[in-house]
PyMOL commands that place a pseudoatom at each C-alpha (Angstrom):
pseudoatom trace, name=CA, resn=MET, resi=1, chain=A, elem=C, hetatm=0, pos=[0.454, -11.945, -15.729]
pseudoatom trace, name=CA, resn=ALA, resi=2, chain=A, elem=C, hetatm=0, pos=[-1.331, -11.141, -12.594]
pseudoatom trace, name=CA, resn=LEU, resi=3, chain=A, elem=C, hetatm=0, pos=[-4.814, -9.926, -12.275]
pseudoatom trace, name=CA, resn=GLU, resi=4, chain=A, elem=C, hetatm=0, pos=[-5.038, -6.314, -11.816]
pseudoatom trace, name=CA, resn=ASN, resi=5, chain=A, elem=C, hetatm=0, pos=[-7.846, -4.351, -10.071]
pseudoatom trace, name=CA, resn=THR, resi=6, chain=A, elem=C, hetatm=0, pos=[-7.797, -1.882, -12.721]
pseudoatom trace, name=CA, resn=LEU, resi=7, chain=A, elem=C, hetatm=0, pos=[-8.829, -4.552, -15.201]
pseudoatom trace, name=CA, resn=ILE, resi=8, chain=A, elem=C, hetatm=0, pos=[-11.682, -5.586, -12.730]
pseudoatom trace, name=CA, resn=GLN, resi=9, chain=A, elem=C, hetatm=0, pos=[-12.886, -2.085, -12.438]
pseudoatom trace, name=CA, resn=GLU, resi=10, chain=A, elem=C, hetatm=0, pos=[-12.791, -1.331, -15.815]
pseudoatom trace, name=CA, resn=LYS, resi=11, chain=A, elem=C, hetatm=0, pos=[-14.738, -4.486, -17.006]
pseudoatom trace, name=CA, resn=LEU, resi=12, chain=A, elem=C, hetatm=0, pos=[-17.389, -4.022, -14.503]
pseudoatom trace, name=CA, resn=THR, resi=13, chain=A, elem=C, hetatm=0, pos=[-17.671, -0.536, -15.320]
pseudoatom trace, name=CA, resn=GLN, resi=14, chain=A, elem=C, hetatm=0, pos=[-17.753, -1.233, -18.846]
pseudoatom trace, name=CA, resn=LYS, resi=15, chain=A, elem=C, hetatm=0, pos=[-20.552, -3.774, -18.414]
pseudoatom trace, name=CA, resn=PHE, resi=16, chain=A, elem=C, hetatm=0, pos=[-22.742, -2.504, -15.547]
pseudoatom trace, name=CA, resn=GLY, resi=17, chain=A, elem=C, hetatm=0, pos=[-22.088, 1.429, -15.535]
pseudoatom trace, name=CA, resn=ASN, resi=18, chain=A, elem=C, hetatm=0, pos=[-23.300, 3.138, -12.106]
pseudoatom trace, name=CA, resn=SER, resi=19, chain=A, elem=C, hetatm=0, pos=[-24.525, -0.060, -10.730]
pseudoatom trace, name=CA, resn=VAL, resi=20, chain=A, elem=C, hetatm=0, pos=[-21.219, -0.583, -9.153]
pseudoatom trace, name=CA, resn=THR, resi=21, chain=A, elem=C, hetatm=0, pos=[-19.285, 2.367, -7.345]
pseudoatom trace, name=CA, resn=ASN, resi=22, chain=A, elem=C, hetatm=0, pos=[-17.286, 2.887, -4.598]
pseudoatom trace, name=CA, resn=PHE, resi=23, chain=A, elem=C, hetatm=0, pos=[-14.032, 0.686, -5.897]
pseudoatom trace, name=CA, resn=ALA, resi=24, chain=A, elem=C, hetatm=0, pos=[-11.239, 0.504, -3.104]
pseudoatom trace, name=CA, resn=THR, resi=25, chain=A, elem=C, hetatm=0, pos=[-8.694, -1.594, -1.656]
pseudoatom trace, name=CA, resn=MET, resi=26, chain=A, elem=C, hetatm=0, pos=[-9.508, -2.221, 1.881]
pseudoatom trace, name=CA, resn=ARG, resi=27, chain=A, elem=C, hetatm=0, pos=[-7.318, -4.796, 3.946]
pseudoatom trace, name=CA, resn=ASP, resi=28, chain=A, elem=C, hetatm=0, pos=[-5.681, -5.974, 0.854]
pseudoatom trace, name=CA, resn=ILE, resi=29, chain=A, elem=C, hetatm=0, pos=[-8.843, -6.915, -0.932]
pseudoatom trace, name=CA, resn=PHE, resi=30, chain=A, elem=C, hetatm=0, pos=[-10.512, -5.041, -3.886]
pseudoatom trace, name=CA, resn=THR, resi=31, chain=A, elem=C, hetatm=0, pos=[-13.832, -4.019, -2.569]
pseudoatom trace, name=CA, resn=LEU, resi=32, chain=A, elem=C, hetatm=0, pos=[-16.812, -2.628, -4.749]
pseudoatom trace, name=CA, resn=GLU, resi=33, chain=A, elem=C, hetatm=0, pos=[-20.455, -1.581, -4.077]
pseudoatom trace, name=CA, resn=VAL, resi=34, chain=A, elem=C, hetatm=0, pos=[-23.028, -3.176, -6.053]
pseudoatom trace, name=CA, resn=ASN, resi=35, chain=A, elem=C, hetatm=0, pos=[-27.015, -2.043, -6.451]
pseudoatom trace, name=CA, resn=LYS, resi=36, chain=A, elem=C, hetatm=0, pos=[-29.191, -4.815, -5.094]
pseudoatom trace, name=CA, resn=ASP, resi=37, chain=A, elem=C, hetatm=0, pos=[-30.704, -5.233, -8.206]
pseudoatom trace, name=CA, resn=LYS, resi=38, chain=A, elem=C, hetatm=0, pos=[-27.605, -6.119, -10.244]
pseudoatom trace, name=CA, resn=VAL, resi=39, chain=A, elem=C, hetatm=0, pos=[-25.785, -7.842, -7.404]
pseudoatom trace, name=CA, resn=HIS, resi=40, chain=A, elem=C, hetatm=0, pos=[-26.684, -11.563, -9.092]
pseudoatom trace, name=CA, resn=GLU, resi=41, chain=A, elem=C, hetatm=0, pos=[-25.723, -10.380, -12.504]
pseudoatom trace, name=CA, resn=VAL, resi=42, chain=A, elem=C, hetatm=0, pos=[-22.391, -8.988, -11.337]
pseudoatom trace, name=CA, resn=ILE, resi=43, chain=A, elem=C, hetatm=0, pos=[-21.309, -11.877, -9.497]
pseudoatom trace, name=CA, resn=GLN, resi=44, chain=A, elem=C, hetatm=0, pos=[-22.363, -14.046, -12.319]
pseudoatom trace, name=CA, resn=PHE, resi=45, chain=A, elem=C, hetatm=0, pos=[-20.134, -11.987, -14.730]
pseudoatom trace, name=CA, resn=LEU, resi=46, chain=A, elem=C, hetatm=0, pos=[-17.170, -12.040, -12.229]
pseudoatom trace, name=CA, resn=LYS, resi=47, chain=A, elem=C, hetatm=0, pos=[-17.553, -16.012, -12.418]
pseudoatom trace, name=CA, resn=ASP, resi=48, chain=A, elem=C, hetatm=0, pos=[-18.244, -16.542, -16.013]
pseudoatom trace, name=CA, resn=ASP, resi=49, chain=A, elem=C, hetatm=0, pos=[-15.631, -14.002, -17.691]
pseudoatom trace, name=CA, resn=GLU, resi=50, chain=A, elem=C, hetatm=0, pos=[-12.746, -15.886, -18.834]
pseudoatom trace, name=CA, resn=GLU, resi=51, chain=A, elem=C, hetatm=0, pos=[-10.195, -13.204, -17.752]
pseudoatom trace, name=CA, resn=LEU, resi=52, chain=A, elem=C, hetatm=0, pos=[-11.679, -12.893, -14.029]
pseudoatom trace, name=CA, resn=ASN, resi=53, chain=A, elem=C, hetatm=0, pos=[-12.437, -16.320, -13.166]
pseudoatom trace, name=CA, resn=PHE, resi=54, chain=A, elem=C, hetatm=0, pos=[-13.970, -15.794, -9.627]
pseudoatom trace, name=CA, resn=HIS, resi=55, chain=A, elem=C, hetatm=0, pos=[-15.092, -19.408, -9.561]
pseudoatom trace, name=CA, resn=PHE, resi=56, chain=A, elem=C, hetatm=0, pos=[-15.075, -19.721, -5.336]
pseudoatom trace, name=CA, resn=LEU, resi=57, chain=A, elem=C, hetatm=0, pos=[-17.289, -18.095, -3.003]
pseudoatom trace, name=CA, resn=THR, resi=58, chain=A, elem=C, hetatm=0, pos=[-15.178, -17.731, 0.233]
pseudoatom trace, name=CA, resn=ASP, resi=59, chain=A, elem=C, hetatm=0, pos=[-17.958, -16.180, 2.551]
pseudoatom trace, name=CA, resn=LEU, resi=60, chain=A, elem=C, hetatm=0, pos=[-21.200, -14.530, 2.528]
pseudoatom trace, name=CA, resn=ALA, resi=61, chain=A, elem=C, hetatm=0, pos=[-22.185, -12.182, 5.803]
pseudoatom trace, name=CA, resn=GLY, resi=62, chain=A, elem=C, hetatm=0, pos=[-24.854, -10.053, 6.946]
pseudoatom trace, name=CA, resn=ILE, resi=63, chain=A, elem=C, hetatm=0, pos=[-24.600, -6.503, 8.725]
pseudoatom trace, name=CA, resn=HIS, resi=64, chain=A, elem=C, hetatm=0, pos=[-26.817, -4.405, 10.219]
pseudoatom trace, name=CA, resn=TYR, resi=65, chain=A, elem=C, hetatm=0, pos=[-26.264, -0.570, 10.406]
pseudoatom trace, name=CA, resn=PRO, resi=66, chain=A, elem=C, hetatm=0, pos=[-29.369, 0.414, 12.373]
pseudoatom trace, name=CA, resn=ASP, resi=67, chain=A, elem=C, hetatm=0, pos=[-28.185, 3.767, 12.489]
pseudoatom trace, name=CA, resn=ASN, resi=68, chain=A, elem=C, hetatm=0, pos=[-28.144, 4.395, 8.492]
pseudoatom trace, name=CA, resn=ASN, resi=69, chain=A, elem=C, hetatm=0, pos=[-31.220, 5.612, 6.417]
pseudoatom trace, name=CA, resn=VAL, resi=70, chain=A, elem=C, hetatm=0, pos=[-33.809, 3.084, 6.070]
pseudoatom trace, name=CA, resn=ASP, resi=71, chain=A, elem=C, hetatm=0, pos=[-32.485, 2.123, 2.230]
pseudoatom trace, name=CA, resn=GLU, resi=72, chain=A, elem=C, hetatm=0, pos=[-29.126, 1.249, 3.872]
pseudoatom trace, name=CA, resn=GLN, resi=73, chain=A, elem=C, hetatm=0, pos=[-29.844, -0.487, 7.107]
pseudoatom trace, name=CA, resn=PHE, resi=74, chain=A, elem=C, hetatm=0, pos=[-28.521, -3.967, 6.000]
pseudoatom trace, name=CA, resn=ALA, resi=75, chain=A, elem=C, hetatm=0, pos=[-25.859, -5.019, 3.957]
pseudoatom trace, name=CA, resn=LEU, resi=76, chain=A, elem=C, hetatm=0, pos=[-24.433, -8.409, 2.565]
pseudoatom trace, name=CA, resn=THR, resi=77, chain=A, elem=C, hetatm=0, pos=[-20.690, -8.832, 1.521]
pseudoatom trace, name=CA, resn=TYR, resi=78, chain=A, elem=C, hetatm=0, pos=[-19.879, -11.629, -0.659]
pseudoatom trace, name=CA, resn=GLN, resi=79, chain=A, elem=C, hetatm=0, pos=[-16.100, -12.547, -1.061]
pseudoatom trace, name=CA, resn=LEU, resi=80, chain=A, elem=C, hetatm=0, pos=[-14.875, -14.370, -4.067]
pseudoatom trace, name=CA, resn=HIS, resi=81, chain=A, elem=C, hetatm=0, pos=[-11.521, -15.889, -4.664]
pseudoatom trace, name=CA, resn=ASN, resi=82, chain=A, elem=C, hetatm=0, pos=[-9.794, -16.591, -8.062]
pseudoatom trace, name=CA, resn=TRP, resi=83, chain=A, elem=C, hetatm=0, pos=[-7.512, -19.689, -7.391]
pseudoatom trace, name=CA, resn=ILE, resi=84, chain=A, elem=C, hetatm=0, pos=[-5.572, -19.067, -10.602]
pseudoatom trace, name=CA, resn=GLU, resi=85, chain=A, elem=C, hetatm=0, pos=[-4.326, -15.816, -9.912]
pseudoatom trace, name=CA, resn=ASN, resi=86, chain=A, elem=C, hetatm=0, pos=[-4.963, -15.877, -5.958]
pseudoatom trace, name=CA, resn=THR, resi=87, chain=A, elem=C, hetatm=0, pos=[-6.760, -12.609, -5.918]
pseudoatom trace, name=CA, resn=ARG, resi=88, chain=A, elem=C, hetatm=0, pos=[-9.809, -12.136, -4.106]
pseudoatom trace, name=CA, resn=ILE, resi=89, chain=A, elem=C, hetatm=0, pos=[-12.493, -9.600, -4.135]
pseudoatom trace, name=CA, resn=ARG, resi=90, chain=A, elem=C, hetatm=0, pos=[-15.592, -8.218, -1.897]
pseudoatom trace, name=CA, resn=ILE, resi=91, chain=A, elem=C, hetatm=0, pos=[-18.884, -7.137, -3.125]
pseudoatom trace, name=CA, resn=LYS, resi=92, chain=A, elem=C, hetatm=0, pos=[-20.836, -5.403, -0.920]
pseudoatom trace, name=CA, resn=THR, resi=93, chain=A, elem=C, hetatm=0, pos=[-24.744, -4.410, -1.342]
pseudoatom trace, name=CA, resn=PHE, resi=94, chain=A, elem=C, hetatm=0, pos=[-27.118, -2.348, 0.688]
pseudoatom trace, name=CA, resn=LEU, resi=95, chain=A, elem=C, hetatm=0, pos=[-30.536, -3.468, 1.611]
pseudoatom trace, name=CA, resn=ASN, resi=96, chain=A, elem=C, hetatm=0, pos=[-33.550, -1.692, 2.781]
pseudoatom trace, name=CA, resn=GLY, resi=97, chain=A, elem=C, hetatm=0, pos=[-34.356, -1.868, 6.288]
pseudoatom trace, name=CA, resn=GLU, resi=98, chain=A, elem=C, hetatm=0, pos=[-38.102, -2.585, 6.178]
pseudoatom trace, name=CA, resn=ASN, resi=99, chain=A, elem=C, hetatm=0, pos=[-37.676, -5.402, 3.607]
pseudoatom trace, name=CA, resn=PRO, resi=100, chain=A, elem=C, hetatm=0, pos=[-34.255, -6.700, 3.371]
pseudoatom trace, name=CA, resn=GLU, resi=101, chain=A, elem=C, hetatm=0, pos=[-34.322, -8.654, 0.279]
pseudoatom trace, name=CA, resn=VAL, resi=102, chain=A, elem=C, hetatm=0, pos=[-31.962, -9.950, -2.458]
pseudoatom trace, name=CA, resn=GLN, resi=103, chain=A, elem=C, hetatm=0, pos=[-31.723, -12.440, -5.173]
pseudoatom trace, name=CA, resn=THR, resi=104, chain=A, elem=C, hetatm=0, pos=[-30.403, -15.879, -4.235]
pseudoatom trace, name=CA, resn=ILE, resi=105, chain=A, elem=C, hetatm=0, pos=[-26.691, -16.726, -5.598]
pseudoatom trace, name=CA, resn=THR, resi=106, chain=A, elem=C, hetatm=0, pos=[-27.526, -20.533, -4.888]
pseudoatom trace, name=CA, resn=ASP, resi=107, chain=A, elem=C, hetatm=0, pos=[-27.550, -21.267, -8.949]
pseudoatom trace, name=CA, resn=LEU, resi=108, chain=A, elem=C, hetatm=0, pos=[-24.175, -19.878, -8.934]
pseudoatom trace, name=CA, resn=PHE, resi=109, chain=A, elem=C, hetatm=0, pos=[-22.637, -21.226, -5.970]
pseudoatom trace, name=CA, resn=LEU, resi=110, chain=A, elem=C, hetatm=0, pos=[-24.108, -24.251, -4.059]
pseudoatom trace, name=CA, resn=CYS, resi=111, chain=A, elem=C, hetatm=0, pos=[-22.195, -23.362, -0.803]
pseudoatom trace, name=CA, resn=SER, resi=112, chain=A, elem=C, hetatm=0, pos=[-24.027, -20.072, -0.835]
pseudoatom trace, name=CA, resn=ASN, resi=113, chain=A, elem=C, hetatm=0, pos=[-27.169, -22.336, 0.153]
pseudoatom trace, name=CA, resn=TRP, resi=114, chain=A, elem=C, hetatm=0, pos=[-26.252, -22.341, 4.065]
pseudoatom trace, name=CA, resn=MET, resi=115, chain=A, elem=C, hetatm=0, pos=[-24.629, -18.997, 4.231]
pseudoatom trace, name=CA, resn=GLU, resi=116, chain=A, elem=C, hetatm=0, pos=[-27.773, -17.507, 2.768]
pseudoatom trace, name=CA, resn=ARG, resi=117, chain=A, elem=C, hetatm=0, pos=[-29.584, -19.695, 5.500]
pseudoatom trace, name=CA, resn=GLU, resi=118, chain=A, elem=C, hetatm=0, pos=[-27.287, -18.066, 8.211]
pseudoatom trace, name=CA, resn=ALA, resi=119, chain=A, elem=C, hetatm=0, pos=[-28.024, -14.555, 6.939]
pseudoatom trace, name=CA, resn=TRP, resi=120, chain=A, elem=C, hetatm=0, pos=[-31.921, -15.322, 7.125]
pseudoatom trace, name=CA, resn=ASP, resi=121, chain=A, elem=C, hetatm=0, pos=[-31.617, -16.833, 10.505]
pseudoatom trace, name=CA, resn=PHE, resi=122, chain=A, elem=C, hetatm=0, pos=[-29.623, -14.143, 12.154]
pseudoatom trace, name=CA, resn=TYR, resi=123, chain=A, elem=C, hetatm=0, pos=[-30.295, -10.906, 10.035]
pseudoatom trace, name=CA, resn=GLY, resi=124, chain=A, elem=C, hetatm=0, pos=[-33.917, -11.627, 8.395]
pseudoatom trace, name=CA, resn=ILE, resi=125, chain=A, elem=C, hetatm=0, pos=[-32.465, -11.003, 5.021]
pseudoatom trace, name=CA, resn=LYS, resi=126, chain=A, elem=C, hetatm=0, pos=[-34.769, -12.829, 2.567]
pseudoatom trace, name=CA, resn=PHE, resi=127, chain=A, elem=C, hetatm=0, pos=[-33.261, -14.511, -0.420]
pseudoatom trace, name=CA, resn=THR, resi=128, chain=A, elem=C, hetatm=0, pos=[-35.403, -14.621, -3.233]
pseudoatom trace, name=CA, resn=GLY, resi=129, chain=A, elem=C, hetatm=0, pos=[-35.507, -17.840, -5.311]
pseudoatom trace, name=CA, resn=HIS, resi=130, chain=A, elem=C, hetatm=0, pos=[-33.681, -19.756, -2.455]
pseudoatom trace, name=CA, resn=PRO, resi=131, chain=A, elem=C, hetatm=0, pos=[-34.632, -23.424, -2.862]
pseudoatom trace, name=CA, resn=GLN, resi=132, chain=A, elem=C, hetatm=0, pos=[-35.328, -23.852, 1.237]
pseudoatom trace, name=CA, resn=LEU, resi=133, chain=A, elem=C, hetatm=0, pos=[-34.614, -20.783, 3.181]
pseudoatom trace, name=CA, resn=LYS, resi=134, chain=A, elem=C, hetatm=0, pos=[-35.083, -21.615, 6.876]
pseudoatom trace, name=CA, resn=ARG, resi=135, chain=A, elem=C, hetatm=0, pos=[-33.810, -21.440, 10.038]
pseudoatom trace, name=CA, resn=ILE, resi=136, chain=A, elem=C, hetatm=0, pos=[-29.875, -23.146, 10.130]
pseudoatom trace, name=CA, resn=LEU, resi=137, chain=A, elem=C, hetatm=0, pos=[-29.003, -22.675, 13.792]
pseudoatom trace, name=CA, resn=ASN, resi=138, chain=A, elem=C, hetatm=0, pos=[-31.852, -21.363, 15.754]
pseudoatom trace, name=CA, resn=MET, resi=139, chain=A, elem=C, hetatm=0, pos=[-34.938, -22.865, 16.844]
pseudoatom trace, name=CA, resn=ASP, resi=140, chain=A, elem=C, hetatm=0, pos=[-37.901, -22.470, 14.093]
pseudoatom trace, name=CA, resn=GLU, resi=141, chain=A, elem=C, hetatm=0, pos=[-40.198, -21.345, 16.455]
pseudoatom trace, name=CA, resn=MET, resi=142, chain=A, elem=C, hetatm=0, pos=[-38.052, -18.097, 16.857]
pseudoatom trace, name=CA, resn=VAL, resi=143, chain=A, elem=C, hetatm=0, pos=[-39.741, -14.911, 15.913]
pseudoatom trace, name=CA, resn=SER, resi=144, chain=A, elem=C, hetatm=0, pos=[-36.619, -12.724, 15.870]
pseudoatom trace, name=CA, resn=HIS, resi=145, chain=A, elem=C, hetatm=0, pos=[-33.424, -12.217, 14.370]
pseudoatom trace, name=CA, resn=PRO, resi=146, chain=A, elem=C, hetatm=0, pos=[-30.646, -12.348, 16.985]
pseudoatom trace, name=CA, resn=MET, resi=147, chain=A, elem=C, hetatm=0, pos=[-28.019, -10.466, 15.338]
pseudoatom trace, name=CA, resn=ARG, resi=148, chain=A, elem=C, hetatm=0, pos=[-29.961, -7.367, 14.679]
pseudoatom trace, name=CA, resn=LYS, resi=149, chain=A, elem=C, hetatm=0, pos=[-28.925, -4.669, 16.868]
pseudoatom trace, name=CA, resn=GLU, resi=150, chain=A, elem=C, hetatm=0, pos=[-32.335, -4.359, 18.436]
pseudoatom trace, name=CA, resn=PHE, resi=151, chain=A, elem=C, hetatm=0, pos=[-32.177, -8.084, 19.678]
pseudoatom trace, name=CA, resn=PRO, resi=152, chain=A, elem=C, hetatm=0, pos=[-31.372, -7.601, 23.446]
pseudoatom trace, name=CA, resn=MET, resi=153, chain=A, elem=C, hetatm=0, pos=[-28.003, -9.172, 24.296]
pseudoatom trace, name=CA, resn=GLU, resi=154, chain=A, elem=C, hetatm=0, pos=[-29.287, -10.545, 27.488]
pseudoatom trace, name=CA, resn=ASP, resi=155, chain=A, elem=C, hetatm=0, pos=[-32.242, -11.468, 29.169]
pseudoatom trace, name=CA, resn=GLY, resi=156, chain=A, elem=C, hetatm=0, pos=[-32.887, -8.278, 31.786]
pseudoatom trace, name=CA, resn=GLY, resi=157, chain=A, elem=C, hetatm=0, pos=[-34.985, -10.569, 33.873]
pseudoatom trace, name=CA, resn=ARG, resi=158, chain=A, elem=C, hetatm=0, pos=[-32.313, -12.842, 34.758]
pseudoatom trace, name=CA, resn=THR, resi=159, chain=A, elem=C, hetatm=0, pos=[-31.154, -12.543, 38.849]
pseudoatom trace, name=CA, resn=ASP, resi=160, chain=A, elem=C, hetatm=0, pos=[-28.249, -15.094, 38.465]
pseudoatom trace, name=CA, resn=LYS, resi=161, chain=A, elem=C, hetatm=0, pos=[-25.772, -12.410, 37.812]
pseudoatom trace, name=CA, resn=ASP, resi=162, chain=A, elem=C, hetatm=0, pos=[-24.335, -9.690, 39.628]
pseudoatom trace, name=CA, resn=ASP, resi=163, chain=A, elem=C, hetatm=0, pos=[-23.183, -6.908, 36.867]
pseudoatom trace, name=CA, resn=ARG, resi=164, chain=A, elem=C, hetatm=0, pos=[-20.441, -5.752, 39.661]
pseudoatom trace, name=CA, resn=PHE, resi=165, chain=A, elem=C, hetatm=0, pos=[-18.679, -9.191, 38.750]
pseudoatom trace, name=CA, resn=PHE, resi=166, chain=A, elem=C, hetatm=0, pos=[-18.692, -8.546, 34.871]
pseudoatom trace, name=CA, resn=GLY, resi=167, chain=A, elem=C, hetatm=0, pos=[-17.469, -4.903, 35.003]
pseudoatom trace, name=CA, resn=ARG, resi=168, chain=A, elem=C, hetatm=0, pos=[-20.845, -3.219, 34.201]
pseudoatom trace, name=CA, resn=THR, resi=169, chain=A, elem=C, hetatm=0, pos=[-21.043, -0.946, 37.162]
pseudoatom trace, name=CA, resn=PRO, resi=170, chain=A, elem=C, hetatm=0, pos=[-18.332, 0.550, 39.626]
pseudoatom trace, name=CA, resn=VAL, resi=171, chain=A, elem=C, hetatm=0, pos=[-18.222, -0.905, 43.013]
pseudoatom trace, name=CA, resn=ASN, resi=172, chain=A, elem=C, hetatm=0, pos=[-18.645, 0.969, 45.652]
pseudoatom trace, name=CA, resn=CYS, resi=173, chain=A, elem=C, hetatm=0, pos=[-15.538, 0.472, 47.824]
for i in range(1, 173): cmd.bond("trace and resi %d" % i, "trace and resi %d" % (i + 1))
show_as sticks, trace
zoom trace
């Protein structure tokens, strides 16, 4: 029997109550939001429960929403896969903009190590308990996090580019 979204929702609601919300199917993936303090427990439950069997972490990604209120300026999405039933699920949690921090899941999925390091490197999201949270792609000396929306896309002092050739300003004909 196929793993139904209603079963997943029932089990999560029964176990975690109001800590799991906004259940929906988006682009054919069952999606839910989790309180950041419960995200580790929810992911562990999804992995350990014999009926659910979400044993594979497909992706972990950071998102920056600078226009949201301060408590929801960052988000993390975790995408898990149940290979037996070929079912995917997306868990989203929001983080505070002034101190984006959440518990690591490296104890549940070893592959999250580099994914969490990437989210730290590009967004500045801290993963408490991570075994070696350091930059993975950018230079260690870098003080900013380049995927944040306040990070400038280009160096304003560059003189080797003429914006007219990139469609940024109209050309006077």
